[in-house]
N, C-alpha and C positions, 0 to 999 in steps of 0.2 A: 647398263652395269653387270660385271660378271658374276657369278656363281660367289665367288670367295670378296667382292666389294660388299652385294648384299649381304652376306653374314657378317662378315669382319667387320665391315666400315660403318657401322651403327645404325643401319635401317631401320627405321621406326618397325614394329609386330612380327621382325621374323628372327623368332627366338623357337625354342622346342620345350623350354620347360626340362624338369628334369635332371637329372646329376650331367646329363652333357648340357642343358641349358643352362644350369648351374656355373658350370667352367668355363664357358664362353662367356657368360657375363661377367664373370670375375675378371679373364684374361682381358674383356674388351674395354671393362672399367666403364662399363654405362647399364643402366636402367632396361630391361627388356622386359616383354611379354609374355606371359606363361601360358605353356600348350601342353595340354597333356599328353605325353605316349597313347597314341590308342586310336588320337579322336581325330587323325587323319592319314587313316590308312586306304584311302581311296586311291586308285589308280590317275594320273595328272595332277593329283594333288603336290603343291611344290614345298611343301615341309621334306617330303620325301628327298629330295633333292639336296635340300638345307642340311638332310641329316645324314645322309652320303657322305656332302664332302666334310663334316664336321666329323663324323665318324674315322672315314682315312686318314683324316689328322689325328686325329685323340690315338687311335687304335697304333698307328703307324710311333706316336710316340712312345707309346707303352709297351710295344713291339721291341725298340730301340732298344730297351733296357733288360730285356729277357736274357740277357747274355752278358750282362754283368755292367754292360758300356754305352755311352751312347757315340755309334763312329762319326766319324765328318764326312764318308762317305756317303751314311746311310739321310744324311741329312740334304745333301747335295742331292743326291737320285729323287728325292722327295721332290724337291724343287724343280729341277729339270723334268720327270715325269708328267707332274700338273700344272704344267706353266702355269704360273703364278704369278700375275703382273709384278712388276715393280714395286710398284705401290700398293702393292698390299701385302709385301715378303714381313716388312715389320709386323703386321695383325698378325698373318699365321705362324711368326715365331711365337707371338705370345700365346696364341694359344698353345702351340706344341712342346712351346716350357713350360706351362702351367700345369699339361698333361701329365708331362714328365715327374713334375717335383708332387703331385695329387697322388692321395694316402690311397683311393678305391683301386682296388681291382678291377682290369681290364674287364672282367664279367658283365661287371653291371654296366658298364656303357653298351657293349652287345648286345645285350637281352635289349636295351632303348633302344637300339636299332631294329634288331628283328621283331618288336612290339610292331613295326610300322610294314610290316611287309608278308607274305606268306612265307610258310617256312621253304625254304629252296627256290627264292625266287631270285631268275637271274641278274636282278639289279645284286644282292646280297654278294652273288658269285661275284660278281668286278669288283666289288670292296673287296673280296678275297684276293683275287686277283693284284689289285693294289697292292695291298699289304705282302703279296710272295714278292712283285718285284724290289721294295723297301727291303725285304729280308736277306735277297741274294746282292744287294748293290756290295755287299762285301768281298762277293764272289762263292760265298759260300752260305747254305743255310744250317744253322746250328741246330742240334735237336731240341734245344731250348726254344729255340724260333718256331722249331715245327709243333714241337708240344703248344705253345699259343697259339699256332695258326688250327690245330686240330680242335683245340678246346673253342673256338671262334666257329670255327664250320662247324659244330656239331651243334651250338646256339643256333646257328643261322638257319640250320634242320639240314644240315646236308649227314647225312651216315656217312661212314668210313669210303664205302667204293667209291660215292659221289667225290669225296675228299681227294682219293687218289684221280679221278679225274678230271679236277680241277687243277690238280697238280700237273698232270701229263701232258695238258693243253696249254699249261703257262710254260714247261719244258718247251714246246715246238714253237711258242711266241719267242721265245729267245736263240732258237736257231739248233738245238738240242738235237741230234739223229739218233741217238742211241734211245729213243722213245716208243715203246710198244702204240700204235695207233689203236689198238682195242681199247686200251685203258683208257685211249685220251677220247671215246667216243662212250665210255661207259658200258661196254659190251664186252662178254666173254670170249677170247680167243679161240678163232675158230668157229665162231654164230657165223648161221646162214647168211646169205645175199640178203634176204627180204629182212632181217631183223636188223643189221647194221644199218641200212636204208631207212629203214624207220628211227632208229634212234641219231642218226644223221639229218635227215629232215626234220628231229623233233629241237635236236638244237641250235640249228641254222632257223626254225622259229623264233626259237627263245632267244637267240642271241640276237638280232635282226636291230640296227642302229634305234630305227624308229620307232620299235617297240618298248626297246630297254630306258628312253627320253621320256617314253608315254610312263611309261612305271615309276620313274623317279632319277634316272641317271644322268645326270649335270650335263652339259653337249663340251661342257672340258676335258673331258674323259672319256669323248668318243671316239679317239684316236686309238686309244686302249682297248676298245671295244672290236675295232676294225681289224685291230693282228690278232685277235682272240678268234674271228671267223674264218681269218685265214687261216689259222690252225688246223678248225676242225675240217677244214676243208683237204688241207693237206690231210689229214689223218687219212679221211674219206677215199681220198685219192692212190694215198699208199696202199690202203687195204684192196682198194680196186684192181690195182698193180698187181700185189703179190695175189690175188685170184687170176688174176690169167696167166701172169708166169705157172700157178698151177697147173692150170687147166692147159696149158700148153706143153707141159710134160708128162701131160695125161698120155697112157698105152692109147692107141688107134681101136 
C-alpha cells in the first residue's frame, strides 16, 4: 500500500495525534489512535514518514492561501509532483481542503512536524523543497510565500544562510542558470578547495536517498530527492570548472 493509502485510506493505528492528527481525523471522518509527537523520534520509525506526508499536504494548503487565493495551478502541481494514486486523490483533497479551512496558523503544524526530527534534519529540508515547488507553480514565489517559507525554515532549525542554500539548490533543480554555486553548497564565494569539497561531501552524505528513507522520507518522494542530489553535484562541478579556469588564466 502506498504512503497515501496508509494515511488517508483508514488503516488502523496510523495516526499522529496533536493538531495534525486532529485535522486528519476530521478530514478522513474516522476514529484515529492517538500518538503524541515526540514519542516517535527515532530513525526508521514509520511515524516520521506519516508526519512528512501529512505535513506536505497541510503546509501546502496553508501556503496556498498566503497570497490571498488558492490557484488551480498550485493544486495541479501538488498532484503531479507527489504521484498521488487516482483512487487516493479524493482523500488527499479532503485533507487539503480541511487544512485550508482550518483557522489554526501554519506555525503550530510546522512545530509538530519539527518535533519528530533533529533541527535541520535533511528530511525537513526535503519538505521545504516540496513547498518551494508548490510556491513556484504559478511562475513566481511572491513575498508572502517567501516569508512563509522562511518562517517554516526557522521552525525546522534552518538559519537564514541555510535557507538561502536550500533556495539556491531548488533553483538549480529547476534549471536556472543564474545561481551562485557557492551559495548552493553553503560556502562563501572564494572559499578554498578543501572547504568546498568538505561541504559537498557533507551534503552528498546527508541527501543520499537510502539515508533519507531511513530517516523518514517516503519512497514516493525519492525522485525529488534525486533531483536535489543532481543539483548538489552540478554546483560542485561548476565551482571546480571555475577553479580550473582561474588556474588556466594564472601567469606562469
